[in-house]
Each structure stands twice: as structure tokens, then as C-alpha cells.
C-alpha positions, 0 to 999 in steps of 0.5 A: 331910617335913622335920619327919620328918627332924628327928625322925629325927635327934632319936632319935640325939641322945637315944641319945647323951644316954642313952649319956652317962647310962649311962656316968656312972652305971655305977659309981653305980647299975648298974640305972639304967645298964642302963636308959639303955643300953636307951633308947640302943639303942632310940633307935638302932633308931628312927633306922634304922627311921624312916629306912627308913620315910621312904625307903619313903614318899618312893619311894611318892610318887615313883611 
């Protein structure tokens, strides 16, 4: 369970890195910046999805 929690926060770290990449490449290559923004949004989505999944998994184990 602890390993799942670590991976859960790894998605946020990757989202931050992709957001930084998008900002730094915005004026150089707009298509790459859009791709980085897509991956940043995907990372945030996966963070909340995994968090909800872990909560359901923990509630099911407690029953």
C-alpha cells in the first residue's frame, strides 16, 4: 500500500516537470509545449484517479 502512495505522488512530480517544460518551450516550439501541457494534465488526472482508487481499495479492505 505504501508503494502505491509513492507512485501516486510521482504523478504530481511528473506533472510539475511537464508544466515547467511547457513554459520553457512556449516561445520556441509551440507544438512541444502543447504536448507537455497535455502530459501535465494527464499527470494531474492520474494523481486524483489513483488517489480515489487507493481510497476505495482501503475501504474495501477495512470491511
